[in-house]
SESE-727426 format. One record per residue (C-alpha): x, z, y. Coordinates in Angstrom, 1 decimal, always signed. Layout:
BEGIN
<<X,Z,Y>> ...
//
This chain:
BEGIN
<<+0.0,+0.0,+0.0>> <<+2.9,+0.7,+2.3>> <<+3.7,-3.0,+2.0>> <<+0.6,-3.7,+4.1>> <<+0.1,-0.6,+6.3>> <<+1.9,+2.0,+8.3>> <<+2.0,+5.6,+6.9>> <<-0.9,+6.6,+9.1>> <<-3.1,+3.8,+8.0>> <<-2.1,+4.2,+4.3>> <<-3.1,+7.9,+4.5>> <<-6.5,+6.9,+5.9>> <<-7.1,+4.4,+3.1>> <<-6.1,+6.9,+0.4>> <<-8.5,+9.4,+1.9>> <<-11.3,+6.8,+2.3>> <<-11.2,+4.5,-0.8>> <<-14.3,+2.6,+0.4>> <<-12.4,+1.4,+3.5>> <<-10.8,-1.4,+1.4>> <<-14.1,-2.9,+0.3>> <<-14.8,-6.4,+1.6>> <<-16.7,-6.5,+4.9>> <<-16.6,-7.9,+8.4>> <<-14.9,-6.3,+11.3>> <<-13.7,-7.0,+14.8>> <<-10.0,-7.1,+14.9>> <<-7.2,-8.0,+17.3>> <<-4.6,-10.4,+15.8>> <<-1.0,-10.7,+16.8>> <<+0.5,-14.0,+15.5>> <<+4.0,-15.2,+16.1>> <<+5.9,-18.2,+15.0>> <<+9.6,-19.2,+15.0>> <<+10.2,-22.6,+16.6>> <<+12.7,-25.3,+15.5>> <<+12.8,-24.1,+11.9>> <<+14.0,-27.4,+10.5>> <<+17.0,-27.9,+12.9>> <<+17.8,-24.2,+12.5>> <<+17.8,-24.6,+8.7>> <<+20.0,-27.6,+9.0>> <<+22.4,-25.8,+11.3>> <<+22.5,-22.5,+9.3>> <<+22.2,-23.6,+5.7>> <<+20.0,-21.8,+3.2>> <<+21.8,-18.5,+3.3>> <<+22.1,-18.4,+7.1>> <<+18.5,-19.4,+7.5>> <<+17.1,-16.7,+5.3>> <<+19.4,-14.2,+7.0>> <<+17.9,-15.2,+10.3>> <<+14.3,-15.1,+9.0>> <<+14.8,-11.6,+7.6>> <<+16.3,-10.4,+10.9>> <<+13.2,-11.8,+12.7>> <<+10.8,-10.4,+10.2>> <<+12.5,-7.0,+10.4>> <<+12.1,-6.9,+14.2>> <<+8.5,-8.0,+14.0>> <<+7.5,-5.6,+11.2>> <<+9.1,-2.6,+13.0>> <<+7.3,-3.4,+16.3>> <<+4.0,-3.7,+14.5>> <<+4.3,-0.7,+12.2>> <<+5.3,+1.5,+15.2>> <<+1.8,+0.8,+16.6>> <<+0.0,+1.2,+13.2>> <<-0.7,-2.5,+12.8>> <<-1.5,-4.0,+9.4>> <<+0.6,-6.8,+7.9>> <<-1.4,-9.9,+6.8>> <<+1.4,-12.3,+5.8>> <<+4.8,-13.8,+6.2>> <<+4.1,-17.5,+5.8>> <<+7.2,-19.7,+6.2>> <<+8.4,-18.5,+9.6>> <<+4.9,-17.3,+10.7>> <<+4.0,-13.6,+11.0>> <<+0.4,-12.5,+11.2>> <<-0.7,-8.9,+11.8>> <<-3.9,-7.1,+13.0>> <<-5.6,-4.0,+14.2>> <<-9.1,-2.8,+13.5>> <<-9.2,-3.0,+9.7>> <<-9.4,-1.2,+7.3>> <<-9.1,+1.8,+9.7>> <<-11.2,+1.9,+12.9>> <<-8.8,+1.5,+15.9>> <<-10.6,+1.7,+19.2>> <<-7.2,+1.3,+21.0>> <<-6.2,-1.6,+18.7>> <<-5.8,-4.2,+21.4>> <<-3.6,-2.0,+23.5>> <<-1.5,-1.2,+20.5>> <<-1.2,-4.9,+19.7>> <<+0.0,-5.6,+23.3>> <<+2.6,-2.8,+23.1>> <<+3.7,-4.2,+19.8>> <<+4.0,-7.6,+21.3>> <<+6.2,-6.3,+24.1>> <<+8.6,-4.6,+21.7>> <<+8.6,-7.6,+19.5>> <<+9.7,-9.8,+22.3>> <<+12.5,-7.4,+23.2>> <<+13.6,-7.4,+19.6>> <<+13.5,-11.2,+19.4>> <<+15.6,-11.5,+22.5>> <<+18.2,-9.2,+20.9>> <<+18.3,-11.3,+17.8>> <<+18.7,-14.4,+19.9>> <<+21.6,-12.8,+21.9>> <<+23.4,-12.1,+18.6>> <<+23.5,-15.8,+17.6>> <<+26.2,-18.4,+18.3>> <<+25.6,-20.8,+21.2>> <<+24.3,-23.6,+18.9>> <<+21.7,-21.4,+17.3>> <<+20.7,-19.8,+20.7>> <<+19.9,-23.2,+22.0>> <<+17.4,-23.8,+19.2>> <<+16.0,-20.2,+18.9>> <<+12.5,-20.0,+20.3>> <<+9.2,-18.4,+19.4>> <<+5.6,-17.9,+20.6>> <<+3.3,-14.8,+20.5>> <<-0.5,-14.9,+20.6>> <<-3.0,-12.1,+20.9>> <<-6.7,-12.8,+20.1>> <<-9.7,-10.7,+19.3>> <<-12.7,-11.6,+17.2>> <<-14.7,-11.1,+14.0>> <<-13.2,-11.6,+10.6>> <<-13.9,-10.9,+6.9>> <<-11.4,-8.7,+5.2>> <<-10.8,-7.6,+1.7>> <<-8.9,-8.4,-1.5>> <<-8.3,-12.1,-2.1>> <<-6.6,-13.9,-4.8>> <<-6.9,-14.1,-8.6>> <<-7.0,-11.8,-11.6>> <<-3.2,-12.0,-11.8>> <<-2.4,-11.5,-8.1>> <<-4.4,-10.0,-5.2>> <<-3.6,-9.7,-1.5>> <<-5.5,-7.6,+1.0>> <<-6.1,-9.7,+4.1>> <<-8.3,-11.6,+6.5>> <<-10.3,-14.8,+6.5>> <<-12.3,-16.4,+9.3>> <<-12.2,-18.7,+12.2>> <<-10.7,-16.1,+14.4>> <<-7.5,-16.4,+12.4>> <<-7.5,-20.2,+13.0>> <<-8.1,-19.7,+16.7>> <<-5.2,-17.3,+16.9>> <<-3.0,-19.9,+15.3>> <<-4.1,-22.5,+17.8>> <<-3.5,-20.2,+20.7>> <<+0.0,-19.5,+19.5>> <<+0.7,-23.2,+19.2>> <<-0.2,-23.5,+22.8>> <<+2.6,-21.3,+23.9>> <<+4.9,-24.2,+23.3>> <<+2.5,-26.6,+25.2>> <<+2.6,-24.4,+28.3>> <<+6.2,-23.3,+28.0>> <<+5.5,-19.6,+27.8>> <<+6.3,-16.9,+25.3>> <<+3.1,-14.9,+25.3>> <<-0.6,-15.9,+25.5>> <<-3.6,-13.6,+25.2>> <<-7.2,-14.8,+25.0>> <<-9.9,-13.5,+27.3>> <<-11.5,-11.8,+24.3>> <<-8.4,-9.7,+23.8>> <<-7.6,-9.3,+27.5>> <<-10.8,-7.6,+28.4>> <<-10.0,-4.8,+26.0>> <<-6.6,-4.0,+27.6>> <<-6.8,-0.9,+29.7>> <<-3.8,-1.6,+32.0>> <<-2.6,-5.2,+31.7>> <<-0.3,-5.0,+34.7>> <<+0.7,-8.3,+36.3>> <<-1.0,-11.3,+34.7>> <<-2.3,-14.7,+35.5>> <<-5.1,-16.9,+34.1>> <<-3.2,-19.9,+32.8>> <<-6.0,-22.2,+31.8>> <<-9.6,-22.8,+30.6>> <<-9.4,-25.2,+27.6>> <<-11.5,-26.6,+24.8>> <<-9.2,-26.9,+21.8>> <<-9.6,-29.9,+19.5>> <<-12.5,-29.4,+17.0>> <<-14.3,-26.9,+19.2>> <<-17.0,-27.0,+21.9>> <<-16.6,-23.6,+23.6>> <<-14.0,-23.1,+26.3>> <<-11.2,-20.6,+25.7>> <<-9.6,-18.7,+28.6>> <<-5.9,-18.1,+28.2>> <<-3.9,-15.6,+30.1>> <<-0.2,-14.6,+30.4>> <<+0.8,-11.0,+30.9>> <<+4.1,-10.0,+32.4>> <<+6.5,-9.5,+29.5>> <<+10.3,-9.3,+28.9>> <<+10.5,-13.1,+29.1>> <<+8.7,-13.6,+32.4>> <<+10.7,-14.2,+35.6>> <<+12.0,-11.2,+37.6>> <<+9.8,-12.0,+40.7>> <<+6.7,-12.5,+38.6>> <<+4.4,-11.0,+41.3>> <<+5.3,-13.8,+43.7>> <<+4.8,-16.4,+41.0>> <<+1.4,-15.0,+40.2>> <<+0.2,-14.8,+43.8>> <<+1.1,-18.4,+44.5>> <<-0.1,-19.6,+41.1>> <<-3.5,-18.0,+41.7>> <<-3.9,-19.9,+45.0>> <<-2.9,-23.2,+43.3>> <<-5.2,-22.5,+40.3>> <<-8.2,-21.8,+42.6>> <<-7.7,-25.2,+44.2>> <<-7.4,-26.8,+40.7>> <<-10.5,-25.1,+39.4>> <<-12.5,-26.2,+42.5>> <<-11.4,-29.8,+41.9>> <<-9.1,-29.9,+44.9>> <<-6.3,-31.6,+43.0>> <<-4.5,-33.0,+46.1>> <<-4.2,-29.4,+47.5>> <<-3.3,-27.9,+44.1>> <<-0.5,-30.4,+43.2>> <<+2.1,-29.6,+45.8>> <<+1.6,-25.8,+45.2>> <<+2.2,-26.3,+41.5>> <<+5.2,-28.5,+42.2>> <<+6.7,-25.9,+44.4>> <<+6.3,-23.2,+41.7>> <<+7.8,-25.6,+39.1>> <<+10.9,-26.1,+41.2>> <<+11.2,-22.5,+42.5>> <<+10.7,-20.7,+39.1>> <<+11.2,-23.5,+36.6>> <<+7.7,-22.6,+35.5>> <<+6.4,-24.4,+32.5>> <<+2.7,-24.1,+33.2>> <<+3.2,-25.3,+36.8>> <<+5.1,-28.4,+35.5>> <<+2.2,-29.1,+33.2>> <<-0.3,-28.7,+36.0>> <<+1.5,-31.1,+38.3>> <<+1.0,-33.9,+35.7>> <<-2.6,-32.8,+35.0>> <<-3.4,-32.9,+38.7>> <<-2.0,-36.4,+38.9>> <<-4.2,-37.5,+36.0>> <<-7.3,-35.8,+37.3>> <<-6.8,-37.3,+40.8>> <<-6.4,-40.8,+39.3>> <<-9.4,-40.4,+37.1>> <<-11.7,-37.8,+38.7>> <<-14.1,-36.3,+36.2>> <<-17.8,-36.8,+36.9>> <<-18.7,-33.2,+36.3>> <<-15.6,-31.1,+36.7>> <<-16.0,-27.4,+35.8>> <<-12.4,-26.4,+35.7>> <<-12.2,-26.8,+31.9>> <<-9.6,-29.1,+30.3>> <<-10.3,-30.7,+26.9>> <<-7.4,-30.8,+24.5>> <<-7.0,-34.0,+22.6>> <<-4.5,-32.6,+20.1>> <<-4.3,-29.3,+18.2>> 
//
């Protein structure tokens, strides 16, 4: 049981055997993925790649277990954890956010310990998302795993994939963000409809160990630009985004410059500030 849960959660499960029965629950997911796995494996070789993966997973596991998160799986270079099952965790989203911050610190330490060629390839994204899942034992008569199923898991994976699209380390959905007690500095990055979905998702970035030092200035100017963008004033928004892209080397601002150009060239008939993604 300790392979899945922290000592605190394991003790709860042992004292409450029915807590492992299959049912639905609202959980907060933390999903992270290592980027550039193929070139990293080519550079490091099998032994070096598994050594790096184990360093990464050690950092991630320690950060999550310290906040009583549950381990869902290591899949390739992906790491999925959650709060809210099988033990009730009213502070689960706040615990998940603290775990994400420690995880990022640890990942930066792993990166700093690598040689320059590996450092250049080393990257990762972190996503936080809250929603309903089914949880319980899954597998066969010969092997069972305790874990989650549901569209919320797929949504978390898509949000994590978007960290690379925006050029940020951490994304949090609005569903998770509203449960954070003290998020600190943050910005609404986008309202998007991901491929295969019809409902918009709001994505935010919270200040973290990877954001720029003068993040408050970036956020203030970003909010002004984003308000213009949301209102359909693309000509006003573009130069503000361009300034942020140059001043802060800001990935989302670079993206928004190109998006403003596209929207200005082909104005939407019924613009509501929501961008439809064509790719997953």
